[in-house]
C-alpha positions in Angstrom: 0.0 0.0 0.0 1.3 3.4 -0.9 2.4 5.9 1.7 0.1 8.9 2.3 1.7 12.2 1.6 3.1 14.1 4.6 1.5 17.5 5.2 5.0 19.1 5.6 8.6 18.0 5.0 10.9 19.0 7.8 13.2 22.0 6.9 16.3 20.1 7.9 15.5 17.0 5.8 17.9 16.4 2.8 16.4 15.8 -0.6 18.3 14.0 -3.3 18.4 14.1 -7.1 20.5 12.3 -9.7 23.0 14.4 -11.8 25.4 13.7 -14.6 29.0 14.9 -15.1 27.5 17.5 -17.6 25.4 18.9 -14.8 28.4 20.1 -12.7 31.2 22.6 -13.0 33.6 22.0 -10.1 31.6 22.2 -7.0 28.7 24.0 -8.7 25.5 22.3 -9.9 24.5 23.9 -13.2 20.9 25.1 -14.0 20.5 22.4 -16.7 20.3 19.8 -13.8 17.0 21.4 -12.6 13.6 20.6 -14.1 11.0 23.3 -13.5 8.2 24.2 -12.8 8.4 20.8 -11.0 11.7 19.2 -10.0 11.7 15.6 -8.7 13.7 14.6 -5.6 13.8 11.7 -3.2 13.3 12.3 0.5 16.0 11.1 2.8 13.3 10.1 5.4 12.2 7.3 3.1 15.2 6.3 1.0 19.0 6.3 0.8 20.7 8.8 -1.5 21.6 6.1 -4.1 17.9 5.3 -4.6 17.8 8.2 -7.2 19.9 6.2 -9.7 17.9 4.7 -12.5 18.9 2.2 -15.2 17.1 4.4 -17.8 19.6 7.2 -17.0 23.0 5.5 -16.7 25.0 8.8 -17.1 23.2 10.3 -14.0 25.6 8.6 -11.6 26.1 11.5 -9.2 23.8 12.9 -6.5 22.8 16.5 -5.8 21.4 17.4 -2.3 19.1 20.2 -1.1 17.7 20.8 2.3 13.9 21.0 2.2 14.1 24.4 4.0 16.9 25.7 1.8 14.8 26.9 -1.1 15.7 30.1 -3.0 13.8 33.3 -2.3 10.9 34.2 -4.6 11.6 34.9 -8.2 10.5 38.4 -9.1 8.5 39.2 -12.3 8.4 42.4 -14.4 4.6 42.5 -13.7 2.5 40.6 -11.2 3.3 38.8 -8.1 6.6 36.8 -7.8 6.9 33.0 -8.0 7.9 31.2 -4.9 9.3 27.7 -4.4 7.6 25.0 -2.3 8.3 21.4 -1.5 5.5 19.0 -2.1 5.5 15.4 -0.8 4.4 13.2 -3.8 4.8 9.5 -3.0 4.3 7.0 -5.8 3.4 9.4 -8.6 2.1 7.9 -11.9 5.5 8.2 -13.5 7.3 6.4 -10.7 4.7 4.2 -8.9 7.2 2.3 -6.8 8.9 5.4 -5.3 7.6 6.1 -1.8 10.3 8.7 -1.3 9.3 11.0 -4.2 8.7 14.7 -3.6 8.9 17.8 -5.9 10.3 21.3 -5.6 7.6 23.3 -7.4 6.9 26.9 -8.3 3.7 28.8 -7.6 2.5 32.3 -7.7 2.8 33.9 -4.3 -0.6 33.9 -2.6 -2.1 31.2 -4.8 -2.5 27.5 -4.5 -0.1 25.3 -6.4 -1.4 24.2 -9.8 0.5 21.3 -11.6 -0.8 22.6 -14.9 0.4 26.2 -14.6 3.8 27.0 -16.1 5.6 30.3 -15.6 7.0 32.1 -18.6 10.5 31.2 -20.0 12.2 34.2 -18.4 10.9 33.3 -14.9 11.8 29.7 -15.4 15.4 30.6 -16.4 15.9 32.7 -13.3 14.3 30.0 -11.1 16.5 27.2 -12.5 19.6 29.3 -11.8 18.4 30.1 -8.3 17.5 26.5 -7.4 20.8 25.2 -8.9 22.8 27.5 -6.7 21.1 26.0 -3.7 22.0 22.4 -4.6 25.3 20.9 -3.4 27.1 17.9 -4.8 26.6 15.0 -2.5 28.3 12.4 -4.7 30.3 13.5 -7.7 29.3 12.0 -11.1 31.8 10.2 -13.2 
């Protein structure tokens, strides 16, 4: 039976994501390693860091880490309210049914509920990818 989503993820809980050698420059994780407006991670409370590895992505043999409470500040927009980052517990999503540890770092307009179908414009996404990548640290260096 699938785990029910937790209401909140503790701020000090590490989240893990697989990365490839092309996704790093020295100690820096590059924005290309980030998928937005929803970026998948595994929660450390429900899995080991190495659980992010998948046979379908053999070159993703490194691990990036983010603390759940270490999200970037809101991304400003030229007009309208800024976009903010949130962490959403999402165990066993349709694209990864066996993954009890799955969660996502998502973007939403400040003051609005998260909507999976809403996507910010390309300019906001580029700024957001850069901001989130700067918060990631290399846990295990890819080869």
